[in-house]
N, C-alpha and C positions, 0 to 999 in steps of 0.2 A: 260646501264648506261658510261655516261662518264666518271666519276670516277675509273671505273674497266677497262673498256678500256684503260685508262694511266696505270693504275696497269700493266693490263697483258705485257705492251710492255717497263714498266720499271722491265725489270725479278728482279732485283735484292731487291726491291720494295717488286713485285706480291710477291717473296717468300716470305720472314719476314711477309705480311701479313696471306700468308696460313698458315702458320709457326707457328704461333700467334692464329689463329685460330679463327680471331678478323675481323668480319664485319664493315666495315665503316659506322660510320653513315650519313646519309643523311640529310639537312638542315632544316626539318622537323621531325627529330629524335635525340633521344639522348639516349650516354650509358650509361651503367648501373651508377644511382649516390653517391656516399657515403653515407653515413649515413646523416641525418640530427643533427647530437648533437655533441658533444664533445668526444676529443678521450681522456683521461684521467685514468692512471696505469692502460693500457692494456685493457679499455672498453670503449664502448661506452654511454656515458651518458647526460642527457637531462642539459641545461641552467638551472644554481638556477630560474632565474625571467622566465623562458619559454616562451624566446623573439626567433624570428628570423629573419634576412634580406632577402631580395628580391634577387634573381639574375636576371641579365641582358643580354644578350644575344647581342653584340654590331656587329651581324653581319644583325638583323630584329632591334632590340632595344626595345624585346620585353623580358619580364617574362620568365625562364623558370622552374625558381625553389626555394628552400631557402636554409639555412643555420643557422643552431645554430648560435644566438647572447650571445655571452659570455661578465661577466659584470666584476666588484671587487672582488667578493664573489667563482666567477670562475676561473679567477686568482691565487684568494688564494690559493686554491685546490691543481691545477694544480704544484701550486711551490711546494707544503708543497709533493706530491704526488714526485717530484723530487728529491725533500730534503732528503725524507727518503728512495727512492732506494738508493743515496749517503752516506750513513751513514755506518762509518765502518763495515765488516763484514756483510754487504747485501751480497747479489747476484751478482750485480754491481762491485763493491769492490774487492770485493774476488775472483772473475771472473778473470781468467788467460790470461794475455795482449792477446795471442794469438789464445783464443779464442774469445774475443772482436775480432779481427778481422777474424774472420769466422763467425761471425753474421751479418758483415760491405756485406763481399763479397756475404754471401748467400742474403741479401738484395737487393744487384748489379743483383743477378740474378734474382730475382722476378720484378724489374722494367726490366732489358730487356724481363721480359715473358709478362709485360701487358705495354708493349713499345706505341704500336697502342692504348691501353687505355688510357693509359696517355695524348697523344698527340691530342685523341680527345678531353676527357674533355678541354686540354688546349686551342682548336681553339673555341672552344659552351663556354666557358667560358669569354676568354682571345681577341680572335678572331685571334690568332697566328695561320698562315700557316701551317696544318694541315704536311703538306710533309717535310718543314723546321723544323721544332719540333721533328719529326719523326728521322730525319735523323743528327739532330742538337743537339737541348737540349736534347732528353734522351738520347742520345750517349756521350750528356760530363757529363750527370750527371753518369751516371753507372761510366765510366773512375774512375772522382771524386772517387768517392764507394771503387773503384777498389784499385784504388793507397794510401788512409787510410787504408785500411783492411790493406795492408802488411807495413804499418809505426806500426801500432798499438803496436806491439811487440820492433820496431826499437828505439822510439826516449827516450832514455838512458843518460846517465848525462858526467860527465867524475871524473877521481879517480888523486887525485894528493898528494903529501906530500909536506905539509904547511912548515912545516920545521921538524927539528932529532925529537921534541917530539909531532906531527901529525903524522895522516894520514887521508888527507879529500878524499870526494866525496860529487857530487852532486847529485838531481834527480833533474827528470823532473815533479811534481804533478798534479796531474789535480786540477783546482779552486775550484770546484764543480756546482753547475747549472747555465749554458747556457742559455739565452732567445735571439733566434734563430728570429725574426724579420723582413720579406724576400719581398721585392717587387713584384706589378703584373706584370711585363716585362720578366721575366724569374724563375718563381715563380721555377720550378720546381729541375730547374740547378742551384739555388742560394739557396735555400734549402738545398739541395744535398753538395754544397759546405763548409754550414756551421755544417752540421748533419754530416759529414762523419767524418770531423774534431775533431767537440766534439768529439765524440761517438769514434774517435782511443784517443782520450787522455786522456778516461777514464773518461768525465760527464756525467751527465744528463740532460736534456735536454725541455723547452719549445718552442715548435714550434706556431708563430705566423704569419698566410701568410696574404698576400692583402686581404681587401673585396673584392678584384678587381678578385681574382684570388686562392683557398680557393680548389676548387674542386679533383686537378690534389695534391695537398701535404694532404690532407685528406684521400684520398687512397692511401698515405704513415703509417697512421696509422692501417689502414688493413696489408698492409706486414709487418709493425714494428712486429704484434702481431704474423704474420704467422713466421715469421723470428725465433721466441722467443727470442726474446730481454724480459730482465725481469721488470716487472710489477713496473711504473716511469720513464724508463729510457728513453721512448720517450713519450713525450706527446704533444696536437695539439689544440691548442684553436683560436676560429674567430668570426671578429667583426671589425670595425668599429680602423682607426687609436689610440683614446684612452684607447683601450686596451691596446698596446704594451707603452702605460706613465705608467699606474697599473704592466707591467714585470718593467722598469725600477727604478721606486718608492720602488719598493719591496724588504723588507728589504735583504731579503734567497735567492736571485738571487748574484749570484758572478759573472759572465761576461755579456754584451749583444754586442751581436752581428748584425748589422743593415745594412743592404742596403736601401736604397732611396733619399730622395730628402737632397738637402744643410739644406734647413729651418730647417726640424727636427731633422737633425742629430748635427745641434749645435744646440736644444732640447735638446734629447737627453744625447752631454756632458756637461751643463748644471747641469739635474736632475741628473746624474751618480756620479758626483761630492761631493753628499753627504754622499754618503756612498764610495765612490772611488772605485768605480766598473770599473771593466775592460774591457776595449770598441775596437769592431774594429766598423770604421766606415764606409763603401762603399758609398761613395756620388754623386753627379755630377757632371759633365766633361762638355765643349767646346772644343774637343781636333780637335787639326789640321795635316791637311792633306795635308800635301807638296809635291807635282808633281814636279820633278824634270826638267831641260831645255834638258836631254838627255834619258826623259823616252820614251818608245814605246809609241805611242799617243793611240790605238786601247786599251794597255791593260793596259793603266793609266786612263783611262772611267772605264775601270770594275771593277779596283779596290776604284775610286773613285764613285762608285756606290752601292757600297758592303758595303761601308763605312759610307754612308749618310741613305741610304734607305734601308739597313737588319733591319725588326721586323718589317714595319712602321717607320723609323725611331725613336722608342723607345728602345736606348741604349744610355748608361749613356759614354760609350767611342764611340759613334759617330765618326767618322771625318767631320763635318759639315761644321767646316771650310775649304774647299778646297782651298790651294795657290798653283797657276797656274804658272808656267814662262813665265814672258812677251812675249817670243817668240813663244809660241803656245797658248796660250790664247784664241783666236777666234776659234780654231779649236777643240780647247780642247771642249769650250761651243757649238757648233754645233753638235759635236762629243753627248756630255753627252742629248741635247735634242732628238737626234736618238736616243739612247741607252733607254730614256722613252717610245718610242713608241714603245717598243717590251715586256711593262710591259703588264700582266695581273692583275684586280684588281678587285678584287669578292671574293666570299664566301670562310671562308680559308678550308674547305674542299673538295675545289676540288681542285682534284690531278697537273690542270692544272695551279690554282694561282701562284701569287706569290708576295702577297700584298693584305692585309686583309684591315678589321675596323681598325682604333687608339681604342685602350681596352676603353673608356673611354667616355663620352658623356662631363662632364667638361674637360677633354684631347683633347676634335678634338675642343672646344671652343676657347683654350689657341692657339693653335698654328695658328687657324686661325686670330687671334688678332695677334701674332710672322708676320704671311704674309700679313694683313693692314699696321704693324708698318712698314711693308720692304717697302715696296711700296709708300708707305707715305715722309720716309723719301730714298727717292729717287734713292732704287737700281733699276733693270728692273727687271722685271718679266718675265723670258725664255721663263718658261714653268708651267703648273698646275695653283696652287693658287687657286683653289674652294673646294668647296663640292660637292661627287655625286651627284645628283638629283631623291635617290633611298634611303630605308630605311638602316638603318645605319653608324654610325661616318666613313663613307669613305670621306678620303680626297687626288687629286691627287697630284704625285710625282711633286715638287715643286721646281725649280732652279730660285737662282737673281744669276746676274751677276753685273759688279759693284758696286762688297760691298765694301766696308770702313769699318776700323777696328773698329769707336767711330759707325756704327747703330748697336742699336737694337740687330737686328739678328746675329749682330758676335758678342755681347759681352752674354746676356746668352742664358742659354740650353732653347732651343725649343722644345727638345723632345716628334719629330713629325720629317714628309717626307719634311725637308727643307733642301737645300743644299746654300749654300754660296760661290761665288767663286768670291775669289780674285786671282789681279794679285802682281807677285812682281818682283825684279829687280837682287839680289843675294842672295846668302849666308847666308849671317850675317844680312842682314835684314831679313829675312824671319824666320829667327832661334827670331830674336828680337822680331816681329811680333806674333810669334803663342805662345810665353811666357809672355804678355802682359796680359793674362786673369788669370782673380783673382784663375781658376780651374789648374789642372795641370795631370790626370784621365790619359793619356795616346796621344800617339803622331803615325802620321806613314808617311814611304816617299817612294817612288816609284820614280827607277831610275834605271844608272848603272854605272855613276861613285863612285868607292868604296870610294875614297878619301871626295865628296861630301857629301854621304851615315853616315857615319863613325861622319863627323864631324856635321852633322846633330843631329845622334843620341844620341853624346856627347852633345850638345849644347841644346835638349832642356830639361824642368822643368816638365816630365811626368812619372808617375809607371812605365808606360808600354811603348816601344816606338818598331813600326814594319816595317820589312822592307823591299819593295815588298812582303807584305801581310799584311792586317786588321782584327782586330776583334777576334785576336789569342786568346785564352785563354785553357793555360796546365795544368792538375792539377801538374804538378813536379815543375814550376815556381809560384809565389808571383805575386797576384793583388793586385792594390789597389793605391790610389794617392797621389800626392803633395798639401800641400795648402787648397785651400777650396774642394780639392776634396776628404779630408778622414784623417782616420789615420786609421794604425795598414794595415797589409795584409792577403788576402788567397790564399791559395795553397800551396803549396812546406813545407820547413821544417818552416816557418815561421809560414803558416796557422795553424799546428796545438802548434806550441807552444805560440800562441795566447790563447789557450787554457787550459794551464796550470804556473804555479810557478814554480824558481828552487828554490832545498832547498839546503842549502851546510850542508853536517855532516862532523865532525871532531870527530875522535878519539886518546884519550889521550894515546899515546904506554907505555908500560913497559921496555924499552931499558936500558940499563944502561947508556949509555948518555942522558937519560935525565932528 
């Protein structure tokens, strides 16, 4: 079998797969599925209306399973379970913070144990490349769990003496019930960014994965129960977007952490205002990837390739607006075209493959409309641009040159494997053009001159700026965006503070000077 042959050559992956004792599923097989139920109060329960929705494999467009379809009644049940678990005197609220950290760390152990299973579920349901998920997404999920496990008993307040009459201190108290609404492109990793911080803060949670990426998140229900989280601390409900709306509208939900499209984020912002819910919104992007004039050409091509095409371009922070200095523009385009000839598109469970299908039929159709718009508006199609003539939602990695800032493909988030290559003359010009977007999630710069790099890093208006790297997200540093890319941050100290309220306590002293 070709996949196993590759795995044996790749000693690291082969040893991990052997250690995990998990067989990589083949295209005509599926791994053991989580129950077709909702996970509420540490139990798998049928939805109130006993309805389900179908799961479609984006690699072959075939239905391969079902998930429970929650409704408003199920949301209320899940939120009520989380609310009861958060009450004063409950097992979770009275638990020592270091014990919470121990349980989160134990969850990391189990995710590591089931890494191959989780990667398989995402490959089958979302079309994510198995090897990339195993070595990337799952490892990042484990890292963030371990990071916040260590933070659980360390996010304290401050002590101060406002004046001679009082001693004062502050506390970071958990907000309460946290609704974590997760997008489909990195469902497991994003779930853990939200769940780990919420649990470390002392909140209870209701997780709502995308209907297109529910399986890996549902498996976390099995792991949460195995870890020993008290009932009601972790709840998982599945279904379409309207399920998320029920969570936002529920008056017993105290904080909403959402990752997804800007249009939905704006709607959540409006609805949350009615109950003054705390919000973290990680939304869309149209990130600039700036190649400086002194950049190593081959390195710049590889850097830009990852920025645009990782996960089939389905990255909110994808650096698809590729700004290349005019002195190397034509050579860069030629090199990038050559680089694409080395990509292997196909079944994401094949360990040789590095580019799978788009996750949904709708998304594939949206990407094709953007490609058509690029051609219609005068951009030069250098490579790709077509659907593959085979089952599945496969789109060729696509390059446009001669792109101008006013073209649709340069302004709007495509969320697919489409790179736009733009030419620029000098640093100030490219910074202004990079900042012309309504988004501000990320930016990257590739080059050698430290002064130019610093000028770009200081000048771009974005929540993250990557220097000679791209798509780098680490637990200890915050991630989030400016402008229409969202509000709030995930990761680091700010990530856990998003799930807390600051309380000031004043104690009147009895000194003679009072």
